[in-house]
N, C-alpha and C positions, 0 to 999 in steps of 0.2 A: 735110861738114859736114850740122850739125845743122838741124833746122827749128823754127822758133822756133814761142810756143803760139797764136800768128794761123791759121799754113799748116795746125797740128795737128787748129785746130776747124773749119776750112776743110777741110783731107781727112773729118773724122769729120762733116760736116754732110753734105758728097756719098754719104757713105756711106752714114746714115741715109736723105733721101733718096728713095736706091734701095731700098733696101729697106720704106718704104714706099709706094714706085709696087708696086711690085711685089707686096706684100704688099693694095693695094685692086686688084689685076690679075688675080691668082685669088683674090680673098674677096670683090668687090665694096663699094663705099658699107656698106652698112650692117653687113658682117661684118667690115672698115677696122675704126669708129670700136666698133668692142665688144669689136678684138680688142686695142684699142688702151686703151680705158676699159672693160675685166672687169667684167663684172658677177658677184653672186648667189654665188662667188668662196671658199671657201673653209666649212672644217665646220663647225657648228654642234652644242653643247654639248647642247641642248635640245631635241631634234630628238626628232621620239615616232617616228621609222622613218627604216635608213638600209641601203644597199646595194652591195657593193662587186664589180663582174666585172670581170676581165681578160681584153677583148677578144682575137682572134685573133692583132693586129696588135700584142699585147705591153705595149699601152695598158692603165693599170686606169682606171674614172671609181667614184664613192662618189656617192650621189646622196641628201640628207639632206631628209628634208618635219619640218615643221609645222604640224600638224592646228589648226582652231579649229574649230566649230559645223560641222562635217562638211567644209568644203570647206579646201585644202591655204593656211593664211596664212602662210608660207616656206618656201622653199627654195633649197635651193645643193648645190655639187659642188663636187668637186676631180680631176682628174686629173693620172699623170703624164705626159702626154702630149704629143702634138702637139701647136700651133697651132691646127690642126683639130678635136680632140677638147678643146678648153678652150671655141670656137667652140660645138661643136655639148653640150657641158653646158650653159653658160653660157644659149642656150636654150634648151633640155628644161626648166631650170631655172624660167626665166622663165617659159615654157608652163603651170607644173604649176599655180602660184599664179592663186588663186580659185574652181580648179576643186576637184569632188567624187573620189571615187571612179571612178564609172562616167566621166567625163570622161578621165577621167587614162587608165582602160585604151584609149581611145582615141585619143594618142598615140601618133603614129608621127614613125621617124626621117624618112619624104616630107614631114610638116610641118614639120619643124625645118627641114630643107633650104628649103623653102620659102618658110620666115621671114627666113630671112638669104640668098637670093634666088643668091648668085653662090657657088661650091661646086665642088670639084676632084673629075671623078668621081671618081679614085684614094683618095678621102678620104670617099665616102658613108658606109662601114661607119662613121664615127663616131660619126653619128647614129643608125646602128642600136644603137650600143653606148651611145648614154646615154638612145638611150628606154627600150634591153632593163633596164638599171639604177633607171631612174624604175618600171618596172610591178613589179622582183622588192623594191624599198622599199615600194610601196603592198603586195604579198604580206607583207610582214612585217607594215607597220603591221596591217593584217586579220587577220594571225592574233593582236595580239597584243588586239587589238578586238573 
C-alpha cells in the first residue's frame, strides 16, 4: 500500500523533531540555534589572512580574517567536518571579531566551549582545532605585515 503525501509529511516531521530534540540535547540551546542558523560560514575572497589545518580526527578547518585599524573586522570559517567542528568554527570566528592580535592569541578552545555552553566531551577537540587554525591565520597575517 502506497503512502499518501500527508502521511509522508507526517513521518518527515516526526523524524525532524527527533533530530532537533537530539541535537538540542547534545549542544544545548545556544549550540542548537547556531546549528540551525549557521553564522560566519564561508570563504572570504578579500581576507587579509587565512589558515587551513587538518585535525587528528580528519576534519579540516579554515579560518579567514579581515583586519581594519588593527582589529579583526570580519572573520569566517569553512570546515569539511561534523556539526561539532562547524559550531566551533562559527563561535571561534565570532570571538575573533573586534579583537586585536594580542587578544586573538588568548582565544582558547575552552573559551569557545564556554560560549557554546553544552558540548559533548568526546568532541571538544573541535574547539582546539578551530582556535589553533585561528592562531595560524593570525601568524600568517603577522608574517605579511
